N, CA, C and O of each residue as an XYZ file, in Angstrom:
744
protein
N      33.051     57.182      0.785
C      32.734     56.491     -0.432
C      32.568     54.996     -0.227
O      31.784     54.355     -0.926
N      33.298     54.440      0.723
C      33.164     53.019      0.990
C      31.781     52.697      1.554
O      31.288     51.576      1.428
N      31.187     53.671      2.159
C      29.895     53.480      2.773
C      28.793     53.342      1.722
O      27.814     52.636      1.968
N      28.914     53.977      0.583
C      27.902     53.985     -0.459
C      27.594     52.579     -1.014
O      26.416     52.228     -1.092
N      28.599     51.746     -1.408
C      28.280     50.392     -1.898
C      27.604     49.529     -0.822
O      26.729     48.719     -1.127
N      28.010     49.707      0.413
C      27.383     48.937      1.483
C      25.931     49.350      1.640
O      25.075     48.500      1.884
N      25.633     50.641      1.506
C      24.268     51.138      1.601
C      23.416     50.584      0.463
O      22.281     50.160      0.683
N      23.960     50.588     -0.745
C      23.227     50.023     -1.888
C      22.947     48.530     -1.698
O      21.856     48.046     -1.997
N      23.930     47.828     -1.206
C      23.746     46.396     -0.952
C      22.667     46.165      0.100
O      21.856     45.248     -0.033
N      22.653     46.972      1.118
C      21.640     46.858      2.172
C      20.255     47.147      1.627
O      19.304     46.430      1.938
N      20.128     48.191      0.817
C      18.833     48.529      0.223
C      18.350     47.420     -0.720
O      17.165     47.088     -0.749
N      19.270     46.867     -1.474
C      18.935     45.768     -2.375
C      18.409     44.570     -1.576
O      17.407     43.962     -1.952
N      19.083     44.238     -0.483
C      18.678     43.122      0.371
C      17.305     43.377      0.985
O      16.474     42.471      1.037
N      17.061     44.593      1.446
C      15.763     44.935      2.031
C      14.645     44.823      0.996
O      13.525     44.433      1.325
N      14.949     45.162     -0.240
C      13.935     45.048     -1.289
C      13.509     43.593     -1.467
O      12.337     43.323     -1.730
N      14.418     42.680     -1.332
C      14.085     41.249     -1.454
C      13.339     40.736     -0.234
O      12.561     39.788     -0.341
N      13.560     41.337      0.904
C      12.943     40.868      2.144
C      11.540     41.399      2.359
O      10.801     40.850      3.177
N      11.153     42.438      1.661
C       9.818     42.983      1.879
C       8.779     42.008      1.351
O       8.960     41.397      0.298
N       7.709     41.873      2.080
C       6.677     40.933      1.637
C       6.031     41.412      0.342
O       5.821     42.605      0.125
N       5.730     40.452     -0.494
C       5.088     40.736     -1.762
C       3.636     40.329     -1.628
O       3.341     39.231     -1.155
N       2.738     41.182     -2.031
C       1.320     40.866     -1.987
C       1.043     39.947     -3.165
O       1.240     40.312     -4.324
N       0.588     38.762     -2.845
C       0.355     37.765     -3.886
C      -1.134     37.671     -4.187
O      -1.988     38.002     -3.364
N      -1.402     37.220     -5.369
C      -2.795     36.987     -5.717
C      -3.291     35.763     -4.967
O      -2.493     35.016     -4.400
N      -4.579     35.552     -4.958
C      -5.147     34.398     -4.263
C      -4.819     33.125     -5.019
O      -5.006     33.027     -6.232
N      -4.331     32.166     -4.275
C      -4.025     30.861     -4.855
C      -5.033     29.862     -4.328
O      -5.489     29.963     -3.189
N      -5.369     28.918     -5.147
C      -6.303     27.874     -4.732
C      -5.472     26.665     -4.332
O      -4.785     26.070     -5.162
N      -5.540     26.307     -3.051
C      -4.778     25.198     -2.499
C      -5.693     24.015     -2.246
O      -6.874     24.174     -1.935
N      -5.131     22.840     -2.386
C      -5.863     21.610     -2.081
C      -4.935     20.626     -1.402
O      -3.713     20.710     -1.528
N      -5.532     19.694     -0.681
C      -4.756     18.641     -0.031
C      -5.458     17.324     -0.299
O      -6.686     17.260     -0.348
N      -4.673     16.278     -0.471
C      -5.225     14.953     -0.740
C      -4.706     13.990      0.310
O      -3.506     13.934      0.579
N      -5.610     13.242      0.894
C      -5.246     12.162      1.800
C      -5.107     10.917      0.924
O      -6.093     10.233      0.647
N      -3.893     10.630      0.496
C      -3.650      9.541     -0.449
C      -4.070      8.190      0.123
O      -4.534      7.321     -0.615
N      -3.911      8.012      1.415
C      -4.285      6.740      2.037
C      -5.795      6.550      1.961
O      -6.269      5.453      1.665
N      -6.547      7.607      2.227
C      -8.007      7.536      2.126
C      -8.422      7.211      0.693
O      -9.287      6.366      0.462
N      -7.798      7.887     -0.259
C      -8.111      7.634     -1.664
C      -7.805      6.185     -2.014
O      -8.589      5.518     -2.689
N      -6.658      5.706     -1.550
C      -6.247      4.328     -1.832
C      -7.229      3.328     -1.240
O      -7.563      2.334     -1.884
N      -7.693      3.578     -0.029
C      -8.598      2.652      0.642
C     -10.000      2.677      0.060
O     -10.671      1.646      0.032
N     -10.456      3.830     -0.404
C     -11.847      3.970     -0.815
C     -12.074      3.908     -2.321
O     -13.219      3.955     -2.771
N     -11.028      3.806     -3.088
C     -11.233      3.770     -4.541
C     -11.790      2.412     -4.960
O     -11.440      1.386     -4.377
N     -12.650      2.407     -5.963
C     -13.201      1.132     -6.433
C     -12.116      0.238     -7.047
O     -12.229     -0.988     -7.017
N     -11.079      0.847     -7.595
C      -9.980      0.061     -8.154
C      -9.303     -0.753     -7.054
O      -8.910     -1.897     -7.281
N      -9.167     -0.179     -5.885
C      -8.538     -0.884     -4.766
C      -9.404     -2.050     -4.311
O      -8.888     -3.122     -3.993
N     -10.710     -1.849     -4.277
C     -11.608     -2.938     -3.865
C     -11.550     -4.091     -4.866
O     -11.500     -5.258     -4.477
N     -11.557     -3.758     -6.152
C     -11.436     -4.806     -7.170
C     -10.101     -5.529     -7.036
O     -10.024     -6.742     -7.229
N      -9.076     -4.799     -6.714
C      -7.746     -5.402     -6.565
C      -7.727     -6.372     -5.392
O      -7.201     -7.478     -5.510
N      -8.293     -5.968     -4.269
C      -8.338     -6.865     -3.107
C      -9.068     -8.157     -3.456
O      -8.610     -9.249     -3.121
N     -10.186     -8.025     -4.121
C     -10.975     -9.194     -4.513
C     -10.204    -10.076     -5.483
O     -10.198    -11.300     -5.347
N      -9.560     -9.461     -6.451
C      -8.811    -10.206     -7.451
C      -7.648    -10.981     -6.836
O      -7.449    -12.157     -7.141
N      -6.889    -10.323     -5.977
C      -5.742    -10.977     -5.341
C      -6.212    -12.103     -4.434
O      -5.609    -13.175     -4.401
N      -7.284    -11.858     -3.701
C      -7.820    -12.902     -2.821
C      -8.238    -14.128     -3.635
O      -7.964    -15.265     -3.251
N      -8.894    -13.881     -4.749
C      -9.333    -14.970     -5.630
C      -8.126    -15.715     -6.209
O      -8.134    -16.944     -6.289
N      -7.105    -14.982     -6.606
C      -5.915    -15.560     -7.213
C      -5.136    -16.435     -6.229
O      -4.629    -17.490     -6.610
N      -5.039    -16.010     -4.980
C      -4.198    -16.713     -4.014
C      -4.970    -17.630     -3.073
O      -4.358    -18.330     -2.266
N      -6.274    -17.643     -3.157
C      -7.094    -18.477     -2.275
C      -6.795    -19.973     -2.400
O      -6.688    -20.641     -1.372
N      -6.657    -20.531     -3.602
C      -6.376    -21.971     -3.701
C      -5.058    -22.358     -3.013
O      -4.994    -23.372     -2.318
N      -4.035    -21.567     -3.204
C      -2.746    -21.873     -2.557
C      -2.842    -21.747     -1.045
O      -2.229    -22.522     -0.311
N      -3.608    -20.775     -0.587
C      -3.799    -20.594      0.852
C      -4.511    -21.821      1.438
O      -4.146    -22.301      2.512
N      -5.506    -22.314      0.741
C      -6.232    -23.507      1.207
C      -5.312    -24.725      1.244
O      -5.416    -25.551      2.151
N      -4.417    -24.843      0.271
C      -3.456    -25.950      0.273
C      -2.529    -25.861      1.483
O      -2.221    -26.876      2.107
N      -2.092    -24.665      1.808
C      -1.216    -24.490      2.972
C      -1.948    -24.837      4.273
O      -1.366    -25.449      5.169
N      -3.196    -24.453      4.373
C      -3.984    -24.774      5.569
C      -4.156    -26.282      5.681
O      -4.046    -26.839      6.773
N      -4.425    -26.945      4.563
C      -4.571    -28.405      4.581
C      -3.258    -29.076      4.988
O      -3.268    -30.045      5.747
N      -2.141    -28.570      4.492
C      -0.838    -29.137      4.853
C      -0.554    -28.938      6.340
O       0.032    -29.810      6.982
N      -0.965    -27.798      6.889
C      -0.798    -27.561      8.325
C      -1.630    -28.548      9.140
O      -1.172    -29.049     10.167
N      -2.838    -28.826      8.689
C      -3.701    -29.789      9.383
C      -3.097    -31.189      9.333
O      -3.124    -31.917     10.325
N      -2.551    -31.565      8.173
C      -1.896    -32.877      8.042
C      -0.714    -32.983      8.999
O      -0.532    -34.002      9.665
N       0.076    -31.936      9.060
C       1.227    -31.923      9.959
C       0.779    -32.034     11.409
O       1.379    -32.773     12.190
N      -0.255    -31.317     11.769
C      -0.787    -31.374     13.139
C      -1.273    -32.783     13.459
O      -1.048    -33.286     14.560
N      -1.942    -33.422     12.493
C      -2.427    -34.786     12.702
C      -1.249    -35.746     12.912
O      -1.309    -36.634     13.763
N      -0.183    -35.560     12.132
C       0.996    -36.418     12.288
C       1.633    -36.208     13.666
O       2.030    -37.172     14.320
N       1.730    -34.957     14.103
C       2.305    -34.671     15.420
C       1.436    -35.243     16.539
O       1.951    -35.783     17.518
N       0.126    -35.122     16.392
C      -0.788    -35.692     17.393
C      -0.638    -37.211     17.464
O      -0.637    -37.793     18.549
N      -0.513    -37.846     16.299
C      -0.343    -39.301     16.271
C       0.958    -39.689     16.972
O       0.988    -40.656     17.734
N       2.025    -38.944     16.719
C       3.303    -39.236     17.367
C       3.182    -39.095     18.885
O       3.661    -39.948     19.632
N       2.546    -38.026     19.331
C       2.380    -37.810     20.774
C       1.499    -38.883     21.413
O       1.773    -39.332     22.526
N       0.461    -39.285     20.723
C      -0.504    -40.233     21.280
C       0.010    -41.679     21.212
O      -0.138    -42.437     22.171
N       0.605    -42.051     20.095
C       0.952    -43.455     19.875
C       2.439    -43.770     20.015
O       2.839    -44.909     19.774
N       3.254    -42.817     20.389
C       4.700    -43.070     20.423
C       5.064    -44.185     21.401
O       6.049    -44.891     21.185
N       4.295    -44.354     22.458
C       4.594    -45.389     23.449
C       4.360    -46.791     22.895
O       5.037    -47.736     23.300
N       3.412    -46.935     21.979
C       3.106    -48.278     21.454
C       3.733    -48.532     20.085
O       3.586    -49.622     19.532
N       4.432    -47.536     19.531
C       5.083    -47.701     18.222
C       6.443    -48.376     18.398
O       7.099    -48.274     19.435
N       6.824    -49.066     17.334
C       8.175    -49.617     17.344
C       9.156    -48.467     17.110
O       8.768    -47.389     16.659
N      10.407    -48.708     17.418
C      11.436    -47.675     17.271
C      11.525    -47.203     15.824
O      11.640    -46.002     15.578
N      11.475    -48.114     14.872
C      11.574    -47.741     13.450
C      10.355    -46.942     13.002
O      10.495    -45.990     12.234
N       9.161    -47.312     13.468
C       7.951    -46.561     13.102
C       8.030    -45.130     13.658
O       7.725    -44.161     12.963
N       8.444    -45.026     14.915
C       8.541    -43.713     15.548
C       9.594    -42.868     14.823
O       9.342    -41.694     14.552
N      10.756    -43.425     14.505
C      11.813    -42.688     13.794
C      11.334    -42.242     12.420
O      11.590    -41.113     12.002
N      10.641    -43.127     11.723
C      10.123    -42.776     10.389
C       9.113    -41.640     10.486
O       9.147    -40.705      9.686
N       8.213    -41.719     11.468
C       7.208    -40.670     11.643
C       7.874    -39.338     12.032
O       7.457    -38.280     11.561
N       8.873    -39.386     12.862
C       9.597    -38.168     13.254
C      10.280    -37.539     12.040
O      10.236    -36.321     11.862
N      10.916    -38.374     11.197
C      11.548    -37.855      9.975
C      10.496    -37.262      9.034
O      10.710    -36.206      8.439
N       9.377    -37.943      8.909
C       8.303    -37.432      8.046
C       7.793    -36.080      8.552
O       7.514    -35.179      7.761
N       7.675    -35.950      9.866
C       7.227    -34.678     10.449
C       8.249    -33.578     10.166
O       7.877    -32.471      9.778
N       9.520    -33.873     10.357
C      10.572    -32.886     10.087
C      10.560    -32.466      8.620
O      10.656    -31.277      8.314
N      10.443    -33.436      7.711
C      10.392    -33.127      6.278
C       9.155    -32.306      5.918
O       9.220    -31.370      5.121
N       8.033    -32.677      6.523
C       6.775    -31.972      6.248
C       6.878    -30.523      6.759
O       6.412    -29.598      6.094
N       7.482    -30.329      7.928
C       7.656    -28.974      8.459
C       8.530    -28.133      7.523
O       8.218    -26.977      7.237
N       9.618    -28.727      7.056
C      10.528    -28.026      6.151
C       9.809    -27.650      4.861
O       9.920    -26.518      4.391
N       9.072    -28.600      4.289
C       8.333    -28.327      3.051
C       7.268    -27.250      3.263
O       7.079    -26.368      2.425
N       6.580    -27.342      4.395
C       5.532    -26.372      4.690
C       6.124    -24.971      4.854
O       5.568    -24.000      4.341
N       7.221    -24.867      5.549
C       7.869    -23.559      5.730
C       8.299    -22.988      4.389
O       8.095    -21.803      4.126
N       8.890    -23.813      3.541
C       9.316    -23.345      2.221
C       8.103    -22.889      1.401
O       8.152    -21.846      0.749
N       7.024    -23.664      1.435
C       5.814    -23.302      0.689
C       5.199    -22.004      1.219
O       4.725    -21.176      0.442
N       5.209    -21.834      2.534
C       4.671    -20.606      3.123
C       5.517    -19.394      2.717
O       4.979    -18.336      2.390
N       6.829    -19.558      2.740
C       7.719    -18.466      2.332
C       7.504    -18.099      0.868
O       7.448    -16.917      0.528
N       7.384    -19.096      0.003
C       7.132    -18.842     -1.423
C       5.792    -18.142     -1.615
O       5.677    -17.204     -2.405
N       4.782    -18.606     -0.887
C       3.459    -17.995     -0.976
C       3.526    -16.521     -0.578
O       2.995    -15.659     -1.278
N       4.173    -16.241      0.537
C       4.285    -14.868      1.037
C       5.040    -13.986      0.031
O       4.635    -12.854     -0.231
N       6.129    -14.505     -0.527
C       6.899    -13.741     -1.511
C       6.077    -13.470     -2.774
O       6.067    -12.350     -3.286
N       5.392    -14.496     -3.271
C       4.564    -14.335     -4.467
C       3.428    -13.342     -4.227
O       3.137    -12.494     -5.071
N       2.796    -13.464     -3.066
C       1.694    -12.570     -2.719
C       2.185    -11.128     -2.646
O       1.563    -10.228     -3.210
N       3.299    -10.909     -1.950
C       3.832     -9.554     -1.809
C       4.267     -8.976     -3.150
O       4.036     -7.798     -3.423
N       4.889     -9.789     -3.977
C       5.302     -9.334     -5.300
C       4.090     -8.907     -6.126
O       4.087     -7.839     -6.737
N       3.075     -9.744     -6.134
C       1.862     -9.457     -6.905
C       1.156     -8.209     -6.370
O       0.712     -7.356     -7.138
N       1.062     -8.117     -5.036
C       0.418     -6.966     -4.416
C       1.187     -5.689     -4.749
O       0.580     -4.663     -5.056
N       2.510     -5.745     -4.690
C       3.316     -4.564     -4.996
C       3.191     -4.139     -6.458
O       3.177     -2.946     -6.761
N       3.101     -5.116     -7.363
C       2.892     -4.787     -8.770
C       1.587     -4.014     -8.953
O       1.546     -2.978     -9.616
N       0.539     -4.536     -8.357
C      -0.763     -3.902     -8.496
C      -0.807     -2.569     -7.767
O      -1.446     -1.624     -8.230
N      -0.123     -2.490     -6.619
C      -0.077     -1.246     -5.858
C       0.600     -0.156     -6.678
O       0.158      0.993     -6.653
N       1.643     -0.485     -7.391
C       2.327      0.498     -8.233
C       1.392      1.012     -9.329
O       1.391      2.204     -9.637
N       0.602      0.119     -9.916
C      -0.344      0.535    -10.960
C      -1.398      1.479    -10.399
O      -1.713      2.503    -11.006
N      -1.935      1.132     -9.244
C      -2.993      1.972     -8.683
C      -2.427      3.312     -8.223
O      -3.125      4.324     -8.291
N      -1.187      3.341     -7.761
C      -0.571      4.614     -7.389
C      -0.460      5.541     -8.596
O      -0.716      6.741     -8.493
N      -0.077      4.975     -9.740
C       0.005      5.788    -10.961
C      -1.378      6.321    -11.340
O      -1.520      7.483    -11.722
N      -2.393      5.464    -11.231
C      -3.755      5.888    -11.551
C      -4.222      6.999    -10.611
O      -4.876      7.949    -11.040
N      -3.884      6.873     -9.334
C      -4.293      7.891     -8.356
C      -3.574      9.205     -8.631
O      -4.186     10.271     -8.566
N      -2.296      9.141     -8.935
C      -1.554     10.362     -9.259
C      -2.157     11.049    -10.487
O      -2.320     12.269    -10.504
N      -2.483     10.261    -11.508
C      -3.121     10.827    -12.702
C      -4.470     11.462    -12.346
O      -4.813     12.533    -12.847
N      -5.227     10.789    -11.479
C      -6.538     11.307    -11.071
C      -6.384     12.611    -10.289
O      -7.142     13.556    -10.509
N      -5.429     12.668     -9.397
C      -5.199     13.896     -8.613
C      -4.848     15.049     -9.552
O      -5.377     16.151     -9.414
N      -3.961     14.792    -10.500
C      -3.570     15.834    -11.437
C      -4.755     16.290    -12.290
O      -4.923     17.484    -12.536
N      -5.565     15.347    -12.737
C      -6.729     15.678    -13.562
C      -7.741     16.501    -12.762
O      -8.248     17.507    -13.257
N      -8.036     16.079    -11.527
C      -8.979     16.810    -10.682
C      -8.443     18.206    -10.386
O      -9.202     19.175    -10.408
N      -7.162     18.320    -10.112
C      -6.561     19.626     -9.821
C      -6.677     20.565    -11.028
O      -7.025     21.736    -10.879
N      -6.385     20.045    -12.209
C      -6.481     20.881    -13.414
C      -7.925     21.259    -13.705
O      -8.217     22.414    -14.017
N      -8.835     20.285    -13.603
C     -10.244     20.544    -13.897
C     -10.866     21.542    -12.928
O     -11.794     22.265    -13.291
N     -10.361     21.585    -11.701
C     -10.927     22.469    -10.678
C     -10.050     23.693    -10.404
O     -10.253     24.404     -9.420
N      -9.079     23.930    -11.280
C      -8.220     25.124    -11.219
C      -7.468     25.281     -9.902
O      -7.392     26.383     -9.358
N      -6.920     24.200     -9.394
C      -6.084     24.283     -8.199
C      -4.684     24.701     -8.620
O      -4.155     24.231     -9.628
N      -4.096     25.588     -7.836
C      -2.732     26.027     -8.104
C      -1.718     25.084     -7.474
O      -0.671     24.808     -8.060
N      -2.029     24.588     -6.275
C      -1.137     23.686     -5.547
C      -1.989     22.616     -4.870
O      -3.015     22.918     -4.260
N      -1.550     21.359     -4.986
C      -2.189     20.261     -4.270
C      -1.094     19.546     -3.487
O      -0.083     19.126     -4.051
N      -1.308     19.415     -2.185
C      -0.347     18.769     -1.300
C      -0.846     17.388     -0.932
O      -2.050     17.132     -0.926
N       0.090     16.493     -0.622
C      -0.307     15.150     -0.202
C       0.552     14.702      0.966
O       0.223     14.990      2.117
N       1.637     14.008      0.698
C       2.489     13.481      1.761
C       3.030     14.597      2.631
O       3.379     15.670      2.137
N       3.097     14.343      3.915
C       3.667     15.318      4.833
C       2.671     16.336      5.352
O       3.033     17.172      6.181
N       1.430     16.293      4.893
C       0.423     17.213      5.389
C      -0.091     16.659      6.718
O      -0.641     15.559      6.774
N       0.095     17.425      7.769
C      -0.349     16.979      9.085
C      -1.807     17.322      9.334
O      -2.485     16.635     10.097
N      -2.286     18.366      8.705
C      -3.687     18.746      8.837
C      -4.107     19.495      7.588
O      -3.343     20.282      7.027
N      -5.314     19.242      7.169
C      -5.910     20.007      6.072
C      -7.394     20.145      6.396
O      -8.067     19.153      6.676
N      -7.886     21.339      6.359
C      -9.300     21.549      6.659
C     -10.133     20.950      5.528
O      -9.649     20.795      4.407
N     -11.370     20.621      5.825
C     -12.247     20.065      4.774
C     -12.403     21.006      3.585
O     -12.741     20.571      2.484
N     -12.156     22.292      3.807
C     -12.279     23.285      2.744
C     -11.253     23.048      1.635
O     -11.532     23.333      0.470
N     -10.065     22.526      1.981
C      -9.030     22.312      0.972
C      -8.810     20.835      0.650
O      -8.025     20.513     -0.242
N      -9.487     19.938      1.358
C      -9.302     18.494      1.138
C     -10.080     18.070     -0.104
O     -11.310     18.130     -0.126
N      -9.362     17.645     -1.128
C     -10.006     17.235     -2.376
C     -10.000     15.711     -2.533
O     -10.218     15.204     -3.633
N      -9.756     14.988     -1.457
C      -9.704     13.526     -1.518
C     -10.988     12.942     -2.085
O     -10.946     12.039     -2.921
N     -12.137     13.456     -1.632
C     -13.413     12.926     -2.124
C     -13.614     13.196     -3.604
O     -14.206     12.378     -4.308
N     -13.131     14.334     -4.084
C     -13.205     14.609     -5.527
C     -12.392     13.588     -6.317
O     -12.822     13.123     -7.372
N     -11.219     13.245     -5.799
C     -10.364     12.268     -6.472
C     -11.026     10.893     -6.454
O     -10.997     10.175     -7.453
N     -11.616     10.528     -5.328
C     -12.307      9.229     -5.228
C     -13.463      9.169     -6.219
O     -13.651      8.158     -6.896
N     -14.232     10.240     -6.307
C     -15.346     10.274     -7.269
C     -14.822     10.155     -8.702
O     -15.419      9.461     -9.525
N     -13.728     10.819     -8.996
C     -13.131     10.717    -10.329
C     -12.728      9.267    -10.616
O     -12.986      8.751    -11.704
N     -12.099      8.618     -9.641
C     -11.681      7.230     -9.826
C     -12.884      6.305    -10.012
O     -12.815      5.344    -10.777
N     -13.976      6.592     -9.320
C     -15.193      5.773     -9.476
C     -15.732      5.879    -10.894
O     -16.229      4.901    -11.452
N     -15.634      7.054    -11.467
C     -16.111      7.255    -12.843
C     -15.210      6.556    -13.849
O     -15.657      6.198    -14.939
N     -13.938      6.358    -13.492
C     -12.977      5.763    -14.410
C     -13.182      4.275    -14.600
O     -12.871      3.752    -15.670
N     -13.695      3.574    -13.602
C     -13.863      2.125    -13.698
C     -12.519      1.440    -13.619
O     -11.621      1.932    -12.936
N     -12.351      0.302    -14.307
C     -11.073     -0.423    -14.260
C      -9.950      0.439    -14.819
O     -10.185      1.392    -15.562
N      -8.738      0.087    -14.449
C      -7.573      0.830    -14.922
C      -7.358      0.585    -16.395
O      -8.005     -0.265    -17.006
N      -6.449      1.333    -16.947
C      -6.170      1.226    -18.380
C      -5.663     -0.146    -18.774
O      -5.810     -0.556    -19.925
N      -5.061     -0.869    -17.821
C      -4.562     -2.198    -18.145
C      -5.674     -3.239    -18.076
O      -5.512     -4.361    -18.557
N      -6.817     -2.860    -17.468
C      -7.919     -3.792    -17.355
C      -7.765     -4.747    -16.190
O      -8.656     -5.560    -15.945
N      -6.662     -4.672    -15.464
C      -6.436     -5.558    -14.329
C      -6.810     -4.839    -13.049
O      -6.852     -3.610    -12.993
N      -7.073     -5.612    -12.046
C      -7.385     -5.045    -10.743
C      -6.104     -4.679    -10.025
O      -5.015     -5.115    -10.399
N      -6.251     -3.873     -8.989
C      -5.098     -3.442     -8.225
C      -5.220     -3.879     -6.779
O      -6.278     -4.328     -6.337
N      -4.116     -3.742     -6.044
C      -4.073     -4.112     -4.643
C      -3.597     -2.942     -3.825
O      -2.732     -2.184     -4.263
N      -4.161     -2.783     -2.621
C      -3.709     -1.732     -1.725
C      -2.756     -2.316     -0.715
O      -2.794     -3.514     -0.434
N      -1.906     -1.485     -0.170
C      -1.000     -1.965      0.860
C      -1.754     -2.177      2.152
O      -2.918     -1.797      2.274
N      -1.097     -2.773      3.096
C      -1.704     -2.928      4.390
C      -2.124     -1.568      4.909
O      -1.518     -0.554      4.562
N      -3.137     -1.541      5.722
C      -3.662     -0.279      6.235
C      -2.568      0.487      6.955
O      -1.781     -0.082      7.711
N      -2.534      1.766      6.711
C      -1.597      2.649      7.386
C      -2.407      3.702      8.114
O      -3.560      3.936      7.754
N      -1.849      4.342      9.120
C      -2.604      5.355      9.843
C      -2.935      6.537      8.961
O      -2.178      6.879      8.053
N      -4.067      7.158      9.229
C      -4.515      8.314      8.480
C      -3.644      9.508      8.810
O      -3.431      9.804      9.986
N      -3.128     10.208      7.792
C      -2.205     11.307      8.036
C      -2.892     12.651      8.068
O      -2.230     13.670      8.263
N      -4.181     12.686      7.886
C      -4.833     13.990      7.913
C      -5.703     14.138      9.119
O      -6.331     15.180      9.303
């Protein structure tokens, strides 16, 4: 009698282990990096950010040139300068370097913050586009991150890019920014 419950348990377990014939599912894969790089929203974002930060970048370049000129003058004329002139120029160079470093750090932080804000917006737009394309084309499952290979038969990246092109600017009306280029995962 003890054998009977064990037999039932074994049969129950085997029933769960038998393969089930499933209906055909429509699978898709999206190369999110490709979509991010090729979407028109990303191009507008790159242009917008470049336009926004270009004046500050030019100021930093000009400050670097001024600093270089001061250093060249010190190297060239230090032998004929008085001690006080040389000390003053050295202090000015040190102060200018400190100011330039602080300005560069602020610029980099502001740029990264702005880029990340826009990147978050475009990621939301891309996710919405992927979901819309998947629903419109009756996909059961769409994979993205972690896909090491997807045949062109299941890659819907181009469909998503075309959808984004039809959308034009994002709902906020602002441009977006893409992250630095990353290697292609597909």
